[in-house]
Kinemage of the C-alpha trace (Angstrom):
@kinemage 1
@onewidth
@group {chain A} dominant
@subgroup {mainchain}
@vectorlist {calphas} color= white
{ca unk a 1} P -4.308 12.345 -3.767
{ca unk a 2} L -5.297 8.904 -5.512
{ca unk a 3} L -2.544 6.128 -5.639
{ca unk a 4} L -2.174 1.704 -5.697
{ca unk a 5} L -1.318 -0.173 -2.302
{ca unk a 6} L 0.219 -3.595 -3.455
{ca unk a 7} L -0.301 -6.070 -0.646
{ca unk a 8} L 2.036 -9.542 -0.683
{ca unk a 9} L 2.587 -11.458 2.329
{ca unk a 10} L 2.165 -15.316 3.420
{ca unk a 11} L -1.063 -16.370 6.201
{ca unk a 12} L -2.004 -19.244 8.137
{ca unk a 13} L -5.514 -20.320 6.564
{ca unk a 14} L -7.380 -23.232 8.579
{ca unk a 15} L -3.721 -24.352 9.845
{ca unk a 16} L -2.287 -24.123 6.683
{ca unk a 17} L 0.128 -20.871 5.111
{ca unk a 18} L -1.512 -19.186 2.399
{ca unk a 19} L 0.584 -16.657 0.223
{ca unk a 20} L -1.483 -13.635 -0.178
{ca unk a 21} L -1.287 -11.050 -2.582
{ca unk a 22} L -3.734 -8.162 -3.424
{ca unk a 23} L -4.130 -4.952 -4.576
{ca unk a 24} L -6.569 -2.170 -3.531
{ca unk a 25} L -7.118 1.682 -4.425
{ca unk a 26} L -5.886 4.188 -1.793
{ca unk a 27} L -6.976 8.007 -1.291
{ca unk a 28} L -4.944 10.071 1.094
{ca unk a 29} L -5.617 14.269 1.835
{ca unk a 30} L -3.758 16.642 3.609
{ca unk a 31} L -0.389 16.206 5.127
{ca unk a 32} L -0.958 12.279 4.367
{ca unk a 33} L -1.065 13.290 0.680
{ca unk a 34} L 1.735 15.840 0.587
{ca unk a 35} L 3.750 12.552 2.325
{ca unk a 36} L 2.840 10.306 -0.202
{ca unk a 37} L 3.725 12.709 -3.339
{ca unk a 38} L 7.247 12.347 -2.108
{ca unk a 39} L 7.835 8.665 -2.279
{ca unk a 40} L 9.560 6.580 -4.845
{ca unk a 41} L 7.582 4.258 -6.564
{ca unk a 42} L 7.411 0.396 -5.304
{ca unk a 43} L 8.401 2.304 -1.661
{ca unk a 44} L 7.536 -0.118 1.583
{ca unk a 45} L 5.126 1.812 3.943
{ca unk a 46} L 2.498 1.333 6.053
{ca unk a 47} L -0.651 2.828 6.287
{ca unk a 48} L -3.379 3.115 8.695
{ca unk a 49} L -6.921 4.677 7.696
{ca unk a 50} L -10.562 3.137 7.269
{ca unk a 51} L -12.027 1.092 4.117
{ca unk a 52} L -15.012 3.343 2.585
{ca unk a 53} L -16.781 3.983 -0.539
{ca unk a 54} L -14.177 6.248 -2.813
{ca unk a 55} L -17.086 8.886 -2.920
{ca unk a 56} L -20.829 9.592 -2.190
{ca unk a 57} L -21.257 8.601 -6.072
{ca unk a 58} L -18.577 5.932 -6.172
{ca unk a 59} L -19.414 3.225 -3.797
{ca unk a 60} L -16.493 1.496 -4.972
{ca unk a 61} L -14.074 0.232 -1.992
{ca unk a 62} L -10.776 2.249 -1.414
{ca unk a 63} L -8.374 2.523 1.708
{ca unk a 64} L -9.071 6.165 3.224
{ca unk a 65} L -5.639 6.452 4.600
{ca unk a 66} L -5.172 8.420 7.809
{ca unk a 67} L -1.842 7.991 8.749
{ca unk a 68} L 1.747 6.809 6.618
{ca unk a 69} L 4.781 5.044 7.982
{ca unk a 70} L 7.773 4.943 5.647
{ca unk a 71} L 10.145 1.906 6.132
{ca unk a 72} L 13.516 2.431 6.342
{ca unk a 73} L 16.101 0.253 3.610
{ca unk a 74} L 13.080 -1.644 2.198
{ca unk a 75} L 13.056 0.298 -1.249
{ca unk a 76} L 16.718 -0.291 -2.131
{ca unk a 77} L 16.004 -4.549 -0.843
{ca unk a 78} L 13.416 -3.927 -3.906
{ca unk a 79} L 15.100 -2.485 -6.574
{ca unk a 80} L 18.044 -4.992 -5.888
{ca unk a 81} L 16.017 -7.559 -6.177
{ca unk a 82} L 14.015 -5.923 -9.340
{ca unk a 83} L 17.752 -5.818 -10.925
{ca unk a 84} L 18.657 -9.508 -9.902
{ca unk a 85} L 15.660 -10.609 -11.484
{ca unk a 86} L 16.906 -8.784 -14.857
């Protein structure tokens, strides 16, 4: 299963805070793909895996997910924030 991951955080760089926003493609197989298939859009999760080419023919960099953890309670906060912005 192919999907997109969006990352947002604040990191320290050269002693100053820096807001980091990035999007990367991901790919999951087997049990991890089945877990992702049940997730709603914009669900917060923690992923573990490795960066590698998408396939032998495509050198595009993607995250090959080997473990997924759903972050409890964060999906509702995201929905509430989206509703407040409308």
